[in-house]
N, C-alpha and C positions, 0 to 999 in steps of 0.2 A: 735547167735551173742551176745554180751556183753551189749547192750545199751551205749553203749559208744563210743569215738571219737577215732580216729587214730591219734596223734600228738607226732610228736618227737619221732618214735617208741615205744611208748607206748600206752597203752590203756589209756584213762584219762575220767572219770565220768563229765558230763554235767554240766557245771557252778549251773545253775536251778533247775537240778535235774528233769526235763520234761524227759516226755519221746510218741514214736509216736508208737502206734501199726502197724505192718506192716500185709497189709490184700494180702491173697490169693485171687490173681484174679479168680480162678479157680470154688472157692465156696464160697467166701466172707467173709470167715473166718479170724480170725488175728490167729499168729502162730509165730511171734516173735516181738520184739520192736527194737526202735532205739533211739540214746537222742536226746532231741530235743535242739538242738544246738544255742544260742543267742551271743550277741555283744561279750560276756565274754570269751568265748570259741573260737571266730574267733579270736580275738583279740592276745591269748594264742598260738593259731597254727601261725597267722602269725610273732610272735615273735621267734617263733622256726625257723622259715621257714629264718627269718631273720639272725640270731645266724648261721643257716648253711651256710648261705652266708658270711655272716660277713665284716664289714667294709672295703669299698676298694677292695671285694671280697678275703680276708684274711681268711675267714671261714675252716672250714674241706670241706666244698662241694665248697667253692669257689674258694679253691687253687689247687682242683682235672684238670687234663690236660684231652683234650678232647679224647685222647685214654683211661684215666681211665674212664671217662665217659661213653663213647664205650662199654668199657667191661662189666659196671657194667650193662647196659641195656639189653647187651646180655646172660649176668646171668639171669635177671628177665625173658625176653622172654622165656628161656628154662625152667626157673621153671613153668612158666604159662603152657606152653605145658605140663609139668608132670602133673599138676593137670588142667587141663582142663576140664575134664569129673566133677570133685567137682565144677568148678567154674559155668556152663553151669548149673548143678542140681539146685544152687543156684539162679541164675538169671532167670531161668524159672520161677520158684515158686515166686520169686518176683513179675514180672513183666508179669505173663502171657505166655509168648511167647512160639512157637511149640518147643520142646526139640531140635529139628535139628536146628533150626535157632539159638538158646543159643550156641550150640556145635560151631556153624561157627562163631560166634561172639568169643568165647574163643581163637578161632584158629587165627582170625583176630586179636585181641589185642595182643598174641603173635608176629605177624606179623610186626605190628606198630614198637615195641619194637625190633624188630630186624633189622628193615629199618632205623630207627632213631640211634641203635647201630653203624650202618655203616656209618653213616652221620656226626656222629662228629666230627671226623677230615677231614672230605671233605668242612668245613665251612672257606671259605677264604673270606679276604679282596681282594683288590686291588693296585696296583700301576698306577696313574693316569698322564699322560702327563702335562705338565704344562710350566708357564716360565723358561729360562734358570736359573741357579741358585737355584732353588728348587727340592724338592723331595716331593712329594704330596703321599699319600697313606691312605688306610680306614680300619678300623678295625670293625668287626663283635663283639659285646660285647652283655653277656644277659643281660635282664630289670633288673633282681634280684629276686623280690619275685611276681609270676606270680598267679592269682587269676582262677579258674577254675567253671562254673556252668554247671553241666553236666546234660541231661536230664533223664528223664526215659525210652525212648524207645530202646536206642541202650547204656547202661551205659557201657560197657566195650569197645565197638568201640570206643566213642567219648573219653572215658577217655584216651585209646592206641594214638589215633592220635592227642590231645592236651597235653597232660601230656608228652607223650612221645616227641615229636618237643619239649617242654618247656625243661624237662630234658637235652638232647640232644644239646642246646644252653647255657647249665650250670645256669639256673634257679632253686630255688627252689619255690616247688608249696604246693598251700593250694586250697582243692577240696572241693566244697560243693554239692554232687549228689540231686537227686530229691529225695522227702521222698518214692515215689514208687519204689526208685531204688537204692537204697545203699547198701544192703548186699553184692554182689560183689565186691564193689571198698572199701569196709573196708577189704576185705579178700586181696585184689591185695595190697593195701598199707601194710598190716601186710607181703606178703610175699617179696615185695620191703625191708623191713627192714629186712630179713631174709637172703636174697642173698647180703646183705652188703649196702645199701644206708646207709649215714651217718644219724642221727637223724636231724629231719627238714625239711628233703628233701620232701619228701611225706606224706602230712598231710589230712586229710579227716575228715571234720568236716558236720554231720549229721543235719536238721533240717529243718524247714518250709522256704521257698525262699522270703517271707515276714519279716523274723527274719535272723537266720543265712546268707541266700542269699542278703538282704540289705544292713546287717554289713559289708559281705563280698565286695560289689561294692563299697560301702563307705569308707573304711579301708586307711588311707592314707599311711599306711606300704605296700599297694598291689601298684605295679609298672606298671601293664598290668592285662587285663582282658581278657577272654574268655568264651564267652557264647553261649550256644547250648539250643535254645528254641523258644516260641510263639514270635511271632511278637511284639505282646503287652507287654509281660514281657520284651521284648527286647530294647524298647523305655525307659524303666523305665531304664533299667541298660546302656543304650547310655547316658542318661540325669547325672546319677549319678557318671559315667566315665567322663563326659566332666565337670563337676562340678572342679575337681581338675586335668583335663588336661591329665586324663588318657588314652595310647593308647589301644585297646581294637579291637576283629574279633567278630562279630555277624553272628552266622548261624542261622537264622530263619525260617518260614515257606516257602512252597511251593505251589503250583496250577500245577506241570508239566503235560504238554502236549505231548500225544502220538501222531505222526501225520502219518496216514497211505495212501499212497498215491495208485493208481489202478496197478502200474506195481511192486507193493511190495510182496517180497516172503511171503505169508499168515503163509506159515507151521513154518517160523521162528518166524514172529512177533507175531502172538495171544499167544502162549506160552510165550511169554517176556510180553506182554501185561497184561496176566492174572498175572503173578508171581509178577509185578511191582506195583500191588494193593493189592493183598493178602499176600503178604510177609509183616511177625509180625501184620498180620491184618488191614493191613493199616496204621499202627502209624509210617509213616516214612516220613520224612521231604520232603524226594524226590520221593515219590511216584509218580508214572503215574497215576494219578487220573483223568484226562481229555483225552479223547480218539474223535481226529480228523479226519474222514474218508472221502476220496474222495467219492462224492455223486454215481459214478458209481457203487461202491464196498460197498456201507454204507449198503444195505441191506443183502447182504451176509457176509460180515466181522460182523454183528451182531446176523446172524442166527447163524455163527461159534461159536462165544463167548459166547453166552447163553447156548450153550451146555458147555462149559467148566464150565461155572459159576457154572451152577445145580450140577455139579459134586464136588463142594469145599465142605470141610467139617470143621468146627469149633468144638473143644472141649477141653478137659483139655489137658496140656502142656504133659502128662506123654504118652498120645494117642499118641502123634506125629503127628497129623493130618495136613491138610493143614495151619491152623489157629489155635490158640489158644485162648482165652478171651482176650476182652478189657483191659486194664490195671485198671481200677477202675470205682468206681460207676458214679463219674461226668464224665467222656469220655463217659460212655456207655449211659448216659442222654443224652448228647450232638450230640451222632451221631444218636439215636433214634429221636431227634427234629428234627433234619434237614433232616431225612427220613419222617417224618409228615407232616412237610412242603412243601417237594419235593409234598407227595400226594394231599395236598392242592391246590397246584399250577397245578396240573393236570399233572404231568410228570409220564410218562410210565415207569413202570419196566416192564424190556425186560425179567429178570432172577435172580433167587436167587438161593445160595446155599441153606445147611441145619446145623442143629445143632445136634452132633450125641447125639440120645435119650440118653445115658451114664453121657452124662453131667451132674453137681450139678445143680439142679433148683435156687440157689441163685449166681451162677456164671456170669460175665458179658459177655455173649456170644452174638457177633453178626455176622448174615451170609451175605456173600458177596452180593454184590445188584448190578445189573447192568442196569442204568438207559437212556433212549433211547431219543432223540430228546431234549435234555436241552437246553433253551435257553442262549444265550451267557452271558447274563445280569444277570440271576438267581443266587443265593445264593450258590445252588451246584456247578455251571460252574465259581463260583467267591473266595469264602471261602474255607478256608482249613477244611476238613471233620474229617482227621485224623482216618477215619475207611476204611473197605474193600469195599469202594462207588466209582464206576466208571460212569462218567457223560459222555455221545457219543453223537455227533454232526456231521453233515455232512460239507464238505465245497466244493468249487465249483474250485478253482484254487489255485496256489499258493501265490498270493495275497491274498485270501480270509481265506487260511490257517495261514498264518504269521499274519492276522489282529485278527484272535481269537485266535491262541497263545499267542502271544502278549498282548492279551486283558485283563489283571489281573493286579492286583498290585504286584505280584510275579515276579520272575524271577531265579528259580535253575537250573532246567534243561529241556531236552525236549529229546523225542524220535523221529529219523525220520528213515521212512520205505520209500525207494527207492531206484529201482536200477540205476536210471538216476545220473550219476556222477557229471554231470554239475548242476542238482538241487540241489544236495547233497550240494556243497559246496553254491550255492544262497542260500538257505534256511540258511546253517550254521551261513554264514554270518550276516545274517537279523535276527534271534534269538536273544531275548534281554535274555539271560539267562548265569549263570557260565558254565553249561557245557552241552556238543551236543553231543547226543550219533547217530551214524547212521548206521542203520540195526543191533542196540543191544540197550538194555539199564541198564547202570550202570556198564558196562565192568568188571563183577563180583567182582567189590568193588573197586579193584585198588588202594591200599594205596599209589601208586608213585603219583597218579593225582590229581592236585590241586582240591578241591571242595569246593565251595561258590556262593553266588549268588550276584542280582543284586536288585537294588527297593528295597520292602520290604523284601526281602528274606536274605537282610543283606549286609554287609560288611567285606573286608580280607578274606583270605584264609586257610581252612587247608588241611591236607591233603600232598604228596608229600614236594619236598624241599622246596618250597613256603612258606609251614607255617613254616618250621625252619628259614628262613629269618623272617618271622614277630615275632617269640621270641626273635630278637635281637634288638640292636639299633645299627646304623650305625655311627662311628668315624673319620672323617676327621683329619687326621695331615700332616700339612704343616712347610717341614723344609728349612729354607735359608741355605745355606751355600757355598753359591756363585759360580761363575765358575772357 
């Protein structure tokens, strides 16, 4: 890359001239640089976005019809598919994820653009029944300029589901990627320019969260914010937005349970349980990081899971194993520290995976770990590890399972494994979370499915048509014309 921002369809040097090294997680060595953006760079990008929208939506982007926006998004989807391998290679090296995971991410990015391309001209208002002599209707209008803070664990996917929806609704976007996951998004912004998006519609400013990210959340020219990241940072973003009454979506952390009853189909459940914590090395907000198992089958389930965990291997992205390295030294140290605390607390390790012998010594590799009999109040059962660590505990009945499942500050997802249809509905209705998956986990990603949480997992929804509504503001028009 050019160690520059992408603003107004051009590469733009950072105002401060600073750069940030891009570290390859597989060997700990720098291989590129990005620009270290600041408030000046954010201001330039916001001004470019405002010009694209124009006063009263009179700019080049603001006056485009929904049909024309949809066609541009479809062209972007096709262009991403054409360049999916290059994008996957770039993201795998930047973030350390296994190449097969990065390839899926590139395909899903294209699917988000395809979905929202088809949704552009389906965004309708309503006509409301009211008093005689009135006609009342509602319009859905774009906010104007939307700010997007994108995390390092799934840069392409989160870009697709937030920026794709915002563009479909008619907004212009300023994106601040994580400093550990910027390269693919700079390239996607360039592709958007190449397929015909007007200048200023898709802008990417790189840098640190406390500099460029903070400037984006505080900028008076940003009409809506979308943040995906940690709960702690989400609080800061929420405070900054509240200071200027800016609407926002917060998609934060999770400590999602997988709940296995004795009547579950274990042949279907156990591979899904393993994948839900091993995928992307456990660096997923919706990772199934707690395993709750009915006591009568607890030992049998753990024995079978132990075999699967021991077979999991981590290594460089190019080896395309079950997992790549963790994203950076900080994350690596955090996971190791939590595992050390678990050992100090006397928590039993039921099984460990392995790191491929060919892996570079300075890479941030963490083997998968299965912990058993984790006390419900322990940090390993309460806090987000963001690594391939699964905390298992038994339960006695439905009430006990619900107590454990709902017994954290988080409420993002839950997996429920049982053949009992009545139990499925009882549990699903009582679980305090944004998504419940019954006899599956994740539903294959499902770009159509609204995604988000409750409690400390955030609020608002991404994905699906619900996200598109969130990137609009509702206007009511009441016309008095007499009878």
